[in-house]
C-alpha positions as CSV (number, residue, x, y, z in Angstrom):
1,M,-173.5,-49.5,19.9
2,Y,-171.7,-52.5,21.6
3,R,-174.2,-55.1,19.4
4,P,-172.0,-54.9,16.7
5,T,-168.8,-55.5,18.6
6,S,-171.2,-59.0,20.2
7,V,-172.1,-60.0,17.2
8,A,-168.3,-60.0,15.9
9,L,-167.0,-62.1,19.4
10,A,-170.1,-64.1,18.9
11,V,-169.1,-65.3,15.0
12,L,-165.4,-65.6,16.2
13,L,-166.4,-67.8,19.1
14,C,-168.7,-70.2,16.8
15,S,-165.6,-70.2,14.1
16,S,-163.2,-71.3,16.8
17,L,-165.6,-73.9,18.0
18,L,-165.5,-75.2,14.6
19,V,-161.5,-75.3,14.1
20,N,-161.2,-77.0,17.2
21,G,-161.0,-80.4,15.5
22,G,-160.9,-83.7,16.6
23,K,-158.0,-86.4,16.3
24,I,-158.5,-89.1,14.0
25,L,-156.7,-92.3,13.5
26,V,-156.8,-93.8,9.6
27,F,-155.6,-97.4,8.8
28,P,-156.2,-97.3,5.0
29,V,-156.1,-100.1,2.1
30,D,-153.6,-99.1,-0.9
31,G,-154.4,-98.4,-4.6
32,S,-157.9,-97.6,-5.7
33,H,-159.5,-97.8,-2.0
34,W,-156.5,-94.5,-1.0
35,I,-157.9,-92.6,-4.1
36,N,-161.3,-92.0,-2.3
37,M,-160.1,-92.8,1.4
38,K,-157.9,-89.6,0.5
39,V,-161.0,-87.7,-0.4
40,L,-162.2,-88.1,3.6
41,V,-159.0,-87.4,4.6
42,E,-158.4,-84.2,2.9
43,E,-161.6,-82.9,3.6
44,L,-161.5,-83.8,7.5
45,H,-158.6,-81.6,7.3
46,A,-160.0,-79.0,5.6
47,R,-162.7,-79.0,8.8
48,G,-160.1,-78.5,11.5
49,H,-159.4,-82.0,12.1
50,E,-156.0,-83.7,12.6
51,L,-155.1,-86.9,11.0
52,T,-152.6,-89.5,11.4
53,V,-152.5,-92.2,8.6
54,I,-150.9,-95.8,9.5
55,R,-149.1,-97.1,6.0
56,P,-146.6,-99.8,5.5
57,S,-143.5,-98.9,4.4
58,D,-144.0,-100.5,1.0
59,S,-147.0,-98.6,0.2
60,W,-147.8,-97.6,-3.4
61,Y,-150.1,-95.0,-3.4
62,I,-150.0,-94.0,0.5
63,K,-147.3,-91.2,0.9
64,P,-145.5,-91.2,4.0
65,E,-145.1,-86.7,3.8
66,S,-148.5,-85.4,2.9
67,P,-149.8,-81.6,4.1
68,H,-153.5,-83.5,5.1
69,Y,-152.1,-85.4,7.7
70,T,-149.3,-87.0,9.8
71,S,-147.9,-90.7,8.8
72,I,-146.7,-93.5,10.8
73,T,-144.7,-95.9,8.8
74,V,-144.5,-99.4,10.0
75,N,-142.0,-101.7,8.7
76,S,-144.1,-104.0,6.3
77,T,-144.1,-106.4,3.4
78,A,-148.0,-106.4,3.3
79,G,-148.6,-103.4,1.2
80,F,-149.4,-103.2,-2.7
81,D,-146.1,-103.9,-4.8
82,E,-146.2,-102.3,-8.0
83,E,-144.4,-104.9,-10.2
84,G,-145.9,-108.0,-8.5
85,F,-149.5,-106.3,-8.5
86,G,-148.6,-105.8,-12.4
87,L,-147.8,-109.8,-13.0
88,F,-150.6,-110.8,-11.0
89,V,-152.9,-108.3,-13.3
90,D,-151.1,-110.0,-16.3
91,T,-151.7,-113.5,-15.0
92,M,-155.3,-112.6,-14.1
93,M,-156.1,-111.2,-17.7
94,K,-154.4,-114.2,-19.5
95,M,-156.7,-116.6,-17.5
96,R,-159.7,-114.3,-18.5
97,R,-159.0,-114.4,-22.1
98,D,-158.4,-118.5,-22.3
99,G,-162.1,-118.5,-22.7
100,A,-165.2,-119.1,-20.5
101,S,-165.3,-122.6,-19.5
102,V,-165.7,-123.8,-16.4
103,W,-162.5,-125.0,-15.9
104,T,-161.5,-121.4,-16.8
105,R,-163.8,-119.9,-14.5
106,I,-162.6,-122.5,-11.5
107,S,-158.8,-121.7,-12.2
108,L,-159.6,-117.8,-12.1
109,E,-161.3,-118.4,-8.9
110,L,-158.8,-120.3,-7.2
111,E,-155.8,-117.9,-8.5
112,L,-158.0,-115.2,-6.7
113,M,-158.3,-117.1,-3.7
114,E,-154.9,-117.9,-3.3
115,Q,-153.5,-114.3,-3.7
116,F,-156.5,-112.8,-1.0
117,Y,-154.5,-115.6,1.4
118,E,-151.2,-114.6,0.8
119,M,-152.3,-111.1,0.9
120,N,-154.2,-111.8,4.2
121,K,-151.3,-113.6,5.7
122,L,-149.0,-111.2,5.5
123,L,-151.5,-108.9,6.7
124,I,-151.9,-110.5,10.1
125,Q,-148.1,-111.2,10.4
126,L,-147.9,-107.0,10.2
127,M,-150.8,-106.7,12.8
128,V,-148.9,-109.2,14.9
129,E,-145.6,-107.0,14.8
130,M,-147.8,-103.9,16.0
131,F,-149.5,-105.8,18.8
132,E,-146.3,-107.1,20.0
133,D,-144.8,-103.4,19.6
134,V,-144.9,-102.3,23.1
135,E,-143.9,-98.7,22.1
136,L,-146.1,-98.0,18.8
137,M,-149.2,-99.2,20.9
138,Q,-148.6,-97.2,23.9
139,S,-148.0,-93.7,21.2
140,L,-151.4,-94.7,19.8
141,R,-153.3,-95.0,23.2
142,D,-151.3,-92.0,24.4
143,A,-152.4,-89.8,21.6
144,K,-156.0,-89.9,22.2
145,Y,-157.9,-90.4,19.4
146,D,-161.5,-89.5,18.8
147,V,-162.3,-92.1,16.1
148,F,-160.8,-94.7,13.9
149,L,-161.1,-94.4,10.3
150,T,-160.6,-97.6,8.4
151,D,-161.5,-99.3,5.0
152,P,-162.3,-103.2,6.4
153,A,-161.7,-104.6,3.2
154,I,-158.6,-105.7,4.9
155,G,-159.1,-106.6,8.5
156,G,-155.7,-104.8,9.9
157,G,-157.6,-101.4,10.6
158,V,-160.5,-103.2,12.5
159,V,-158.5,-105.1,14.9
160,L,-156.2,-102.2,15.7
161,G,-159.5,-99.9,16.2
162,H,-160.9,-102.3,19.1
163,R,-157.5,-102.9,20.3
164,L,-157.3,-99.4,21.1
165,G,-160.7,-99.2,21.9
166,L,-161.6,-96.3,19.7
167,P,-165.2,-95.3,18.2
168,L,-164.7,-97.5,14.6
169,V,-166.1,-95.6,11.5
170,F,-165.6,-97.7,7.9
171,N,-165.7,-96.4,4.4
172,V,-166.8,-99.7,3.1
173,R,-167.9,-101.3,0.1
174,W,-166.4,-104.8,1.2
175,T,-164.9,-106.8,4.4
176,V,-162.9,-109.8,4.4
177,Q,-165.8,-111.8,3.9
178,G,-167.0,-110.1,0.7
179,E,-169.9,-107.4,0.2
180,G,-170.2,-105.2,3.5
181,H,-173.9,-106.0,3.5
182,Q,-173.4,-109.3,3.9
183,A,-171.7,-108.7,7.3
184,I,-174.7,-106.8,8.9
185,A,-177.6,-106.8,6.9
186,P,-180.5,-109.2,6.4
187,S,-179.8,-110.7,2.8
188,P,-182.5,-112.8,1.4
189,L,-180.6,-115.2,-1.5
190,S,-184.2,-114.6,-3.6
191,Y,-183.8,-111.2,-4.4
192,V,-180.4,-110.2,-2.9
193,P,-177.8,-110.8,-5.7
194,I,-174.2,-112.2,-4.6
195,P,-171.9,-109.9,-5.8
196,G,-169.9,-111.7,-8.9
197,A,-172.7,-113.6,-9.7
198,E,-173.6,-111.2,-12.3
199,L,-177.4,-111.3,-11.4
200,T,-179.9,-108.8,-10.6
201,D,-182.7,-108.3,-8.6
202,K,-185.4,-109.9,-10.8
203,M,-183.8,-113.6,-11.0
204,T,-185.6,-116.5,-12.7
205,F,-186.1,-119.8,-10.8
206,P,-182.6,-121.0,-12.3
207,E,-181.0,-117.7,-11.9
208,R,-181.9,-118.3,-8.2
209,I,-180.3,-121.8,-7.9
210,N,-177.0,-119.9,-9.8
211,N,-177.4,-117.3,-6.6
212,V,-177.4,-119.7,-4.3
213,L,-174.7,-122.0,-5.3
214,Y,-172.6,-118.8,-6.0
215,Y,-173.4,-118.2,-1.9
216,F,-172.2,-121.4,-1.4
217,F,-168.7,-120.4,-3.3
218,T,-168.2,-117.3,-1.4
219,V,-168.8,-119.6,2.6
220,F,-166.1,-121.8,1.0
221,Q,-163.8,-119.0,0.3
222,V,-164.4,-117.2,3.2
223,W,-163.6,-121.2,5.2
224,Y,-160.5,-121.1,2.7
225,I,-159.2,-117.9,2.7
226,T,-160.2,-116.3,5.8
227,D,-161.1,-118.5,8.5
228,P,-157.4,-119.9,8.9
229,I,-155.7,-116.7,9.0
230,F,-158.1,-114.5,11.3
231,K,-159.3,-117.0,13.8
232,P,-156.2,-117.8,15.6
233,F,-154.7,-114.4,15.5
234,V,-158.9,-112.9,17.6
235,H,-158.5,-116.1,19.6
236,H,-155.3,-115.3,20.8
237,Y,-155.8,-111.3,21.5
238,F,-159.5,-110.7,21.8
239,G,-160.2,-114.5,23.7
240,N,-161.5,-117.8,22.4
241,D,-165.0,-116.5,22.7
242,V,-164.5,-113.8,20.1
243,H,-165.7,-114.5,16.7
244,Y,-163.3,-112.4,14.2
245,M,-166.6,-110.9,12.3
246,E,-168.0,-109.6,15.6
247,L,-165.1,-106.9,14.9
248,F,-166.3,-105.7,12.0
249,Q,-170.4,-106.5,12.9
250,S,-169.8,-103.8,16.1
251,A,-168.5,-100.7,14.0
252,D,-170.1,-97.9,14.5
253,I,-171.0,-96.2,11.4
254,W,-170.9,-97.8,7.8
255,L,-169.9,-95.5,5.4
256,M,-171.1,-97.2,2.1
257,R,-169.4,-96.0,-0.7
258,N,-172.7,-97.0,-3.1
259,D,-176.1,-96.1,-3.3
260,F,-179.5,-97.5,-5.2
261,T,-178.9,-96.0,-8.3
262,F,-175.8,-98.5,-8.1
263,E,-177.2,-100.8,-5.6
264,Y,-180.0,-103.2,-6.0
265,P,-182.8,-102.5,-3.2
266,R,-182.5,-104.6,-0.5
267,P,-182.7,-104.5,3.7
268,T,-180.4,-102.4,5.7
269,M,-179.7,-100.9,8.8
270,P,-179.9,-98.0,10.9
271,N,-175.7,-97.4,11.1
272,V,-175.1,-98.0,7.3
273,V,-174.6,-94.8,5.9
274,Y,-174.5,-94.1,1.8
275,M,-172.0,-92.2,0.1
276,S,-171.7,-93.2,-3.3
277,G,-170.0,-90.7,-5.5
278,F,-168.5,-88.8,-2.7
279,Q,-165.3,-88.0,-4.3
280,C,-167.4,-86.8,-7.7
281,K,-167.5,-83.0,-8.3
282,P,-167.9,-80.7,-10.6
283,S,-165.3,-80.2,-13.4
284,K,-162.6,-78.0,-13.5
285,P,-161.1,-76.3,-16.8
286,L,-158.7,-78.7,-18.6
287,S,-155.4,-77.4,-19.7
288,E,-154.9,-75.5,-23.0
289,E,-153.6,-77.9,-24.6
290,L,-156.0,-81.0,-23.5
291,E,-158.3,-78.0,-24.3
292,A,-157.8,-77.4,-27.7
293,F,-157.5,-81.2,-28.7
294,V,-161.3,-81.6,-27.2
295,Q,-162.4,-78.4,-29.1
296,S,-161.2,-79.7,-31.9
297,S,-163.8,-82.8,-32.2
298,G,-166.2,-80.6,-33.5
299,D,-170.0,-81.8,-33.0
300,H,-168.4,-85.4,-33.2
301,G,-167.2,-85.1,-29.5
302,V,-164.7,-87.2,-27.4
303,I,-164.4,-90.6,-26.4
304,V,-162.2,-91.3,-23.0
305,M,-160.4,-94.1,-22.1
306,T,-158.9,-95.6,-18.8
307,L,-158.4,-98.5,-17.4
308,G,-158.2,-97.4,-13.9
309,T,-155.4,-97.0,-11.2
310,L,-153.8,-100.6,-11.1
311,V,-153.5,-101.6,-14.9
312,G,-151.9,-99.3,-16.8
313,K,-151.6,-101.6,-20.3
314,L,-153.3,-104.4,-21.8
315,P,-151.7,-107.1,-24.0
316,E,-150.5,-105.6,-27.3
317,D,-152.6,-107.3,-29.8
318,I,-156.2,-106.3,-27.6
319,T,-154.2,-102.8,-27.5
320,E,-153.3,-102.9,-31.6
321,D,-157.4,-103.7,-31.9
322,I,-158.9,-101.2,-29.8
323,A,-156.3,-98.5,-31.6
324,A,-157.9,-99.6,-34.7
325,A,-161.3,-99.0,-33.8
326,F,-160.7,-95.7,-32.8
327,A,-159.0,-94.8,-36.0
328,Q,-162.3,-95.4,-38.1
329,L,-164.3,-93.0,-35.9
330,P,-165.0,-89.4,-36.4
331,Q,-164.5,-88.9,-32.5
332,K,-161.6,-87.5,-31.3
333,V,-160.2,-90.3,-28.2
334,I,-158.0,-89.5,-25.3
335,W,-156.4,-92.6,-24.2
336,R,-154.7,-93.5,-20.8
337,H,-152.2,-95.9,-21.7
338,K,-148.6,-96.8,-20.6
339,G,-147.7,-99.2,-22.7
340,N,-145.8,-99.3,-26.4
341,R,-147.6,-96.7,-29.2
342,P,-149.8,-99.0,-31.0
343,S,-149.1,-99.2,-34.9
344,T,-152.5,-98.7,-35.5
345,L,-153.2,-95.4,-33.9
346,G,-155.2,-93.0,-35.5
347,N,-154.3,-89.2,-35.4
348,N,-157.7,-88.8,-33.9
349,T,-156.2,-90.4,-30.4
350,L,-154.0,-89.0,-27.9
351,L,-152.4,-91.0,-25.5
352,L,-151.4,-90.1,-22.3
353,D,-149.7,-91.3,-18.9
354,W,-152.3,-89.5,-16.8
355,L,-155.8,-87.9,-17.3
356,P,-158.0,-85.5,-15.5
357,Q,-161.0,-88.0,-15.4
358,N,-163.2,-86.1,-13.7
359,D,-162.8,-83.5,-15.6
360,L,-163.0,-84.7,-19.0
361,L,-166.5,-86.8,-18.0
362,G,-167.5,-83.7,-17.2
363,H,-167.0,-81.5,-20.4
364,P,-170.0,-81.3,-22.4
365,K,-168.3,-82.6,-25.6
366,T,-167.2,-85.7,-23.8
367,R,-170.0,-88.9,-25.1
368,V,-168.6,-92.1,-24.1
369,F,-166.6,-93.4,-21.1
370,M,-164.7,-96.5,-22.4
371,A,-163.5,-98.1,-18.7
372,H,-162.5,-101.2,-16.7
373,G,-165.7,-100.9,-14.2
374,G,-163.9,-99.6,-11.3
375,T,-166.4,-98.4,-8.7
376,N,-164.6,-94.9,-8.8
377,G,-164.8,-94.4,-12.3
378,I,-168.4,-95.7,-12.6
379,Q,-169.7,-93.5,-9.7
380,E,-167.9,-90.5,-11.6
381,A,-169.8,-92.0,-15.2
382,I,-173.3,-91.7,-13.5
383,Y,-172.3,-88.1,-11.9
384,H,-171.6,-86.8,-15.1
385,G,-174.1,-88.7,-16.9
386,V,-172.0,-90.3,-19.4
387,P,-172.6,-93.7,-21.1
388,L,-170.2,-96.4,-20.7
389,V,-168.3,-99.1,-22.7
390,G,-166.7,-101.8,-20.7
391,L,-163.8,-104.0,-20.7
392,P,-164.1,-105.7,-17.2
393,L,-160.5,-107.3,-16.4
394,M,-160.9,-108.6,-12.6
395,F,-162.1,-108.3,-8.8
396,D,-165.9,-107.1,-8.7
397,Q,-165.5,-105.1,-12.2
398,P,-167.6,-107.3,-14.3
399,D,-170.5,-107.3,-12.1
400,N,-170.3,-103.9,-11.3
401,F,-170.9,-103.5,-15.5
402,A,-173.4,-106.2,-15.1
403,R,-175.4,-103.6,-13.2
404,M,-174.8,-100.9,-15.7
405,K,-175.5,-102.9,-18.3
406,A,-179.2,-103.8,-16.4
407,R,-179.9,-100.3,-16.4
408,G,-179.8,-99.7,-20.1
409,V,-176.5,-97.4,-19.8
410,A,-173.5,-99.6,-21.0
411,K,-172.2,-102.0,-23.3
412,V,-170.2,-104.6,-22.2
413,L,-167.4,-106.4,-23.7
414,D,-165.5,-109.5,-23.0
415,I,-161.6,-109.5,-23.0
416,A,-162.0,-113.1,-23.8
417,T,-163.1,-112.3,-27.6
418,V,-162.7,-108.3,-27.9
419,N,-161.3,-106.9,-31.4
420,K,-161.0,-104.4,-33.1
421,D,-164.6,-105.4,-34.8
422,N,-166.5,-105.8,-31.6
423,V,-165.1,-102.5,-30.0
424,L,-166.0,-100.4,-33.1
425,E,-169.4,-101.9,-33.0
426,A,-170.2,-101.4,-29.2
427,L,-168.8,-98.2,-29.3
428,K,-171.0,-96.8,-32.6
429,E,-174.0,-98.6,-30.5
430,V,-173.5,-96.4,-27.2
431,L,-172.5,-93.2,-29.6
432,H,-175.7,-93.7,-31.6
433,D,-178.0,-95.0,-29.6
434,P,-179.8,-92.2,-27.8
435,T,-181.7,-95.0,-25.0
436,Y,-178.0,-95.0,-23.6
437,R,-177.4,-91.4,-22.9
438,E,-180.8,-90.5,-22.1
439,K,-181.0,-93.5,-19.3
440,M,-177.6,-92.5,-17.9
441,K,-178.9,-88.9,-17.4
442,L,-182.1,-89.8,-15.4
443,L,-179.7,-92.4,-13.6
444,S,-177.3,-88.7,-13.0
445,N,-180.2,-86.8,-12.0
446,L,-181.4,-89.4,-9.5
447,H,-178.1,-89.3,-8.1
448,R,-177.7,-86.0,-7.6
449,D,-181.4,-85.2,-6.2
450,Q,-181.0,-85.7,-2.6
451,P,-180.8,-83.1,0.3
452,M,-177.3,-83.8,1.3
453,K,-173.9,-83.8,-0.8
454,P,-172.6,-87.3,-0.2
455,L,-169.2,-86.3,1.5
456,D,-171.2,-83.8,3.4
457,R,-173.3,-87.0,4.4
458,A,-170.0,-88.6,5.2
459,M,-168.7,-85.7,7.4
460,F,-171.4,-85.1,9.3
461,W,-171.6,-89.0,10.8
462,I,-167.7,-88.8,11.0
463,E,-168.0,-85.6,13.3
464,F,-171.2,-87.4,15.1
465,V,-169.1,-90.5,16.3
466,M,-166.9,-88.0,17.2
467,R,-169.2,-85.9,19.0
468,N,-171.1,-88.7,20.8
469,K,-168.0,-91.2,21.6
470,G,-169.8,-93.5,19.5
471,A,-173.3,-94.6,17.7
472,A,-174.8,-97.8,19.8
473,H,-178.1,-96.7,19.7
474,L,-178.0,-97.4,15.6
475,R,-176.3,-100.5,16.3
476,T,-178.3,-104.4,16.1
477,E,-176.7,-106.4,18.9
478,S,-177.6,-109.3,16.6
479,Y,-174.3,-110.1,15.8
480,K,-173.6,-111.1,19.4
481,M,-175.6,-113.8,18.8
482,S,-175.0,-117.1,17.7
483,T,-176.3,-118.9,14.5
484,I,-179.0,-121.3,16.4
485,Q,-179.9,-118.0,18.0
486,Y,-179.9,-115.5,15.0
487,Y,-182.2,-117.8,12.8
488,S,-184.6,-118.8,16.0
489,I,-184.0,-122.2,15.8
490,D,-183.7,-122.9,19.2
491,V,-187.1,-121.3,19.0
492,V,-188.5,-123.6,16.3
493,A,-187.1,-126.6,17.9
494,F,-189.0,-125.3,21.5
495,L,-192.0,-124.9,20.0
496,L,-191.7,-128.3,18.1
497,A,-191.3,-130.0,21.1
498,A,-193.8,-128.6,22.9
499,V,-196.1,-129.5,20.5
500,L,-194.7,-133.0,20.0
501,L,-195.1,-133.4,24.2
502,V,-198.8,-132.0,23.9
503,F,-199.2,-134.7,20.8
504,T,-197.9,-137.4,22.7
505,I,-199.5,-136.5,26.1
506,F,-203.0,-136.2,24.1
507,V,-202.1,-139.4,22.5
508,Y,-201.7,-141.3,25.5
509,A,-204.8,-139.6,27.3
510,L,-206.8,-141.1,24.4
511,K,-205.4,-144.1,24.7
512,I,-205.7,-144.5,28.4
513,L,-209.7,-143.1,27.9
514,C,-210.1,-145.4,25.1
515,R,-208.9,-148.6,27.4
516,R,-211.5,-147.5,29.9
517,V,-214.3,-147.3,27.6
518,F,-213.2,-150.9,26.5
519,R,-213.0,-152.1,29.9
520,S,-216.6,-151.0,31.0
521,K,-218.0,-152.2,28.0
522,V,-216.8,-155.6,28.5
523,K,-217.9,-155.5,32.2
524,K,-221.8,-154.7,31.2
525,E,-221.4,-157.5,28.7
């Protein structure tokens, strides 16, 4: 008679153990990076963990109040200013439209470098103010957090996590020196393309030359943008013998926002956990009005277009051309657009300030996704098996679409040459050539065919670090080596010296032997 009671008590005890979560400190990056960090935050909260998010006072997307976390707001000008960022985006698009000349590309890269330099400088100023705020730092220590979760695309969270001595988990694709793998994993230039070079893992000899040259350009970027900002700061607060990248490389777990349906095969490390598409989920029903519009498309289906979180509109002449191209199609179009209503807009196109992207991509009537090439949108398209038409604008977007084009699931347009005719041609090609959808379905099946959902995998490893106070057994110690040690230059030099010494002794001994033989012959004669 006591067995049911015992079982109920055991279940209750187990449940209470699950509810007793840990304390997590989060230092996110604003903009589209916050959108995917927010997914982790909400899931961790649902699992019973207590989260605190550090946000600058001028944050664009990170809200001060949320049912999922408590926020700590620090006075700052290092956040994302919507108006300022909009002007920057306009400048980037104007420069890309000026043409594909070498000088235009150099000008674009220099402008980006200047913007990243200023961003890093503002960030480090914020970190100095935080580190010198004795009351704030003591309150963070007194809170006894179990783990520090951050996005290392900017280095603020990395240095703060080390200052507090907390186990460090990254939600990562980029660090302050570039793509995440470059910081911790061997990356042979012969078959690992440098992001931005828009190459594949099957490079011809000229492409390998291009890859090496682009690698040296990224080294120059680091020297110009990152080193002057981070080196003095880290030397001041962590010691002259500490290089700032050691703080990144010593993180316990790297939750990578990609996988090998998106990334090319390459060396990796035990503490790299792939969670590509962790933000993706089955689609939910659309609103009645939106569902009615989608259903009105009949057998032709729907085209979805959006430029992501950071770009609300395109230059008006491009907008007019895209609207005119849409108007000539039998498909219905749902377009997230915040600018003026195009005069060429057809009756088949619905303009919205915001659209439920995941739910639309998962709708059976969606035929094509026209997008800018942000990682989140591409991963959602892969998850739902929707082929792409790309209009990359800046940052990693051209490289992202180069990967999709190489896999045969995307047609890519150039903003420098885009017009009504090539937009219409690209859309018709992806709509009517079945190979685009077939290859995307195959990619979707590969992405979904795994033993654990990416979000569950991310949760496991965050909680693993909390349970075990880190994951040092998965972390290579190579980051503590100098360049000379890492590439065994000292060993090669020693072995060459030893060979040279043996060869010298041999030659010297041979000379002595020859002299003795010669002298003995002379005496006999």
